N, C-alpha and C positions, 0 to 999 in steps of 0.2 A: 194310682199313681198321679202325682201332681202334674198339672199342665205346665210344660216347660216355659210357656209364655209368662208365667208368674215371675220367672227369674229375670227375663230379659225384656219383657214387654214395657212399653211406655204408656203410663196411665195418668200422668199428672194433669192432663186436661179434663179428666172425668170429675164432674161435680159431685160432691157428697152433700146430700140434703137430708137433714133430720133423720139419721139412722135410728132404727128401733131395736131395742134390746128387751127380750123377755127373760124374766128372772124367776127363780123359785127352785125347788128341789126336784130331783128325778122322780118321775111318776106322779108329779103334781099337777098335770093338765097342760103343760107347755106345748107338748106335741099337738094336741087338738087346737089350741089357740093359734099356734104357729101355722097350722095348715089353713085355718079360716083366713088369716091375714095374707097368706101366700097365694091365695086364689085371686087375690086383687091384681089386675094387670099392671099396676104401677109398683109392684113389689118384687124384689129378687132376694134370693138367699145364697148361700155358698155352693148350692148345687143346682140352681135353676130359677125359672120364673113361673108365672101362673100356669104354664103348660105342664110343669112338673112340680107340683106343689107339696109333694109328700116325701121328698128325698131327705137325706141328711141336712141338718140345719144348724149344727153347732160348729162355729168357727174354730174353737180351741181343739177340736178333734180333727176336722177335715184339713185344716192348714196347721196343725200342730207342729209338724217338722220344720216349718220355716218362720213361725211366729216367735217373737221374743219370749223368753220363759215366763215373764210376767204376765203373758196373755194366754198361756196354756197351763198345763199342770195336773191333768188327771191321766193322761196317757203318755204324752211326750214331754221330754225335759222336766221330769217330775221332781218336785221338791221332796225332800226326805224319802228318796227312793229306796234307802236301805232299811226302812223300818221293818223289824222282825215279823210283824203281823200284818199290817195295813199295806199290802202290795198294790201297785197300780195294775190296771186302771181303777181309779177310785170314784165311786158314785155317791156313797153314803158314809164316807169316812173322812174326806178332806176337810170338812168343817167340824169334826169332832175336837174336843178340847186340846188333845195332844198334837194334832196336825194343823189346826187353824192358823197358828202363827206363821207357818210356811206358805199358806195360801192367801191370807188376807193382804190385800194391796189397797193403797189409797192414793189420793192426789199427789201426796208427797213423793210417791215412788215414780212419778212420770218423768220421762227423759225424751229428748228429741229422737233418739234411736227407737224407742218403744213407739212413739207417735208415728214415725215413718213406716215401721212394720205393720202397724194396724191400718193406717191409711192405704198402704199398698194392697193389702188383701181386699178391703172394701171396694177400692177403685177397680181392681181387677174383676171382681164379681159383677159390678155395675157394667163395665165395659163388655164382659163376655155375655151376660144374660140380658142386657138392655142396650144393645149397640145403637148408637146414633139418637138416643133419647134419654131424658131424665127419668130416673126411677128412685125408689126408696129401698135401702138395704135393711134386711131384718135378720136377727140372730137370736138364738136361745141357748147360748153356752151357759150352763147352770153355774159353773165356777165363777162367772162374772157377778153372781149374786153377792159374793163377798168382796167384790172389786169395783163396785159401782162408781165411787168417786174417782177412781183411776181412769175408768172408761170416759167418764164426764170430762175430766181434765184433758185427756188426749184429744177429744173430739169437740171441745166446747165451742169452737167457732162455727160448727155444723149443727148446733142445737139438737143434740141427741134426745131421744124420748125413751123412757123406761116404763115397763109394765111389770110389776111384781104380782105373781100369781101365788096366793097362799091357799093351803088346803088343810084339812082336819088332821092335826098331828096324832090324834089317838088312833086313827085309822092308818095314816101314812106310815108312821114309825113301826107299828106292828107288821104291816104288810112288807116293808122293806127288811125287817129283822128276820122274817120267815125265809128270806132268800129271794124275794123278787128283785132285790138289788144284788148285782153281780158280786160285788165285794163281800156282801153278807153271805151269799151262797158259798164263796170260797172259804169263809171263816167258820163254817158249820163244824168242822172236825177240830177246831182249835178253841173256840169260845162257846159258852152255853148260850141259849136263847136269851136268857136274862141279861147277859153281858153284851150281846148284840143289840138288844133292844135299847139299852142305855147308850150306846154309841150312836144309834140312829136318832135317839131323842136329843142328844147333844148336837148332832149334825143339823137337824131341823131348826132347833132353837138358835144356834149360832148363825145359820144361814140367814134366817129372817131378821135377826137382831142386827147383823151387819148391813143388810139392806136398808133397814129402818134408820140405822145411824147415818147412812149416807143419803137419806131421803131429801129431796128438794121438790120444787114445783114441777120438775120434768118427770116425776115418778107418779104413776097411778097404781093403786093397790086394788085388786079385785080377788074375790074368793072363787075358787074353782067350782064350788057347788052352785054358786050363783050363775056361772057360765053354763052349767048343765041345766039348771031349772029354768032360767030365763035367758036363753042364748041370744035372742035378738036384742033385747034391751041391754044386756051386758056387753055385747059386741059393739052396739052403737056407741056406748059410753067409751069403750076403748078406742074406736075409731076417731071419736071427737078428740080424745086426748092426744093421739099420735097424728092428728091432722090428716086423716086418710078418709076419703069418701066412702061411706058405708054402701055396701051393695048386697042385695038380698041373697045373691048366689054364693056369698061367702059362707053362709050357714050350711051345715050338713043336710043333705036331702037324699031321699031314697034313689033318685036317678043318678046320683054322682057315682062315678067309678074311680076308686083309688088307683093312681097310675101304676102300671105294671112294674113289678120289681121292688115295690115299696115295702118296708117293714111296717109292723104294727098295723095290718089292714083293719083291725077292729077299732081303731082309734078314729072313728069318723061317725058313720051313722049305723044304728040309731044311738042317740044320746041316753045315757042311763044316769038319772039324778042320784041314784044311791050307790053309784060305782065306788067301790072300795070301802064303803061305810060298814059293810057286813064284818069287816075284820074286828071292829070294836066289840061285836058280840062274842067273839072268840076269846078275847083277852081276859085274863084273870084280874081280880081286884089289885093284886100286887103289881101286875104289869102296867095297869092303867096309872097307878100311883107313881111308878117309875117314869112314865112319859110326863105325867103332870109335874113332877119334880123339876124337870128341865124346861118344859114347854108351856106350862099352865098359865104363867103371867102374860106371855106374849099371846097365847092362844085366846085368852079372854077378850083381848083388844079386838079380835075379829069374831067374837061371839061363839067360839068353840069352847065347850066346857066339858069337865069330867062326866062322862056318860053315866057313871055310877051315882051322880047326885041328882039325876032325874030332870036335868035342864036341857037346853037346846043341844041336840046331838050333831048339829051341823057346824 
């Protein structure tokens, strides 16, 4: 239940300073990176500060009921809600070719009303979780990956920072189509695996394409695999981009305990540099070709290649 103070509280005096938005697809490493950054004492999210660094961190879900529809759209106030197959909540369908036009938003869609709605939520979180001091707000609503220029326009005077996390589509799309994505699990009785795989490939390609289309100097792109293989160096680069002091304790360590009640307890320590890549070994040549059809060109920009061609599998 939403805190009633969000409706009647006064937050206009709360300063918004370089809010941070993590972008990418579901299952693409955003939870791990979000938790790393949220361990910093100067960072707050929609559910807490560094003392509770592993709770829900997606504004479009936690505050979906009160946000303008342009800032939500996978669970609440859902565009194209009457689609015969792709029912909400949507995780790997909202950026498929059929639904993307309903979800894609850009700077031209910005209005004063949407701006006030976004600012109110950010200020509320800062006031509640960092009372009496300045802090940085962080969010990882994946749907904002196709709305970067809208978020930038709404918060331009606060100098937002964006971090796009890309992952290997040949593993990610296969994994999602198997049913690791909730909407794909629901579609198992209605669509074949091949059909689900093509939807996931469209979703990955369109999500990354939209973010790249909106890219500016305020956006850093990192590969999830690099965060797993070289966590300290990659996190230092991210911290430098978002202008946040790097702290060694932000990195997963064996003595850390994920706060009680958190979901995805395994998404912390130890790090597995081959996480999800084993899905590529299960895919047939036809399935790999289907992914390459939609994702191949963009994937090569980040050195992900068709695993059947004997090149870099990362």
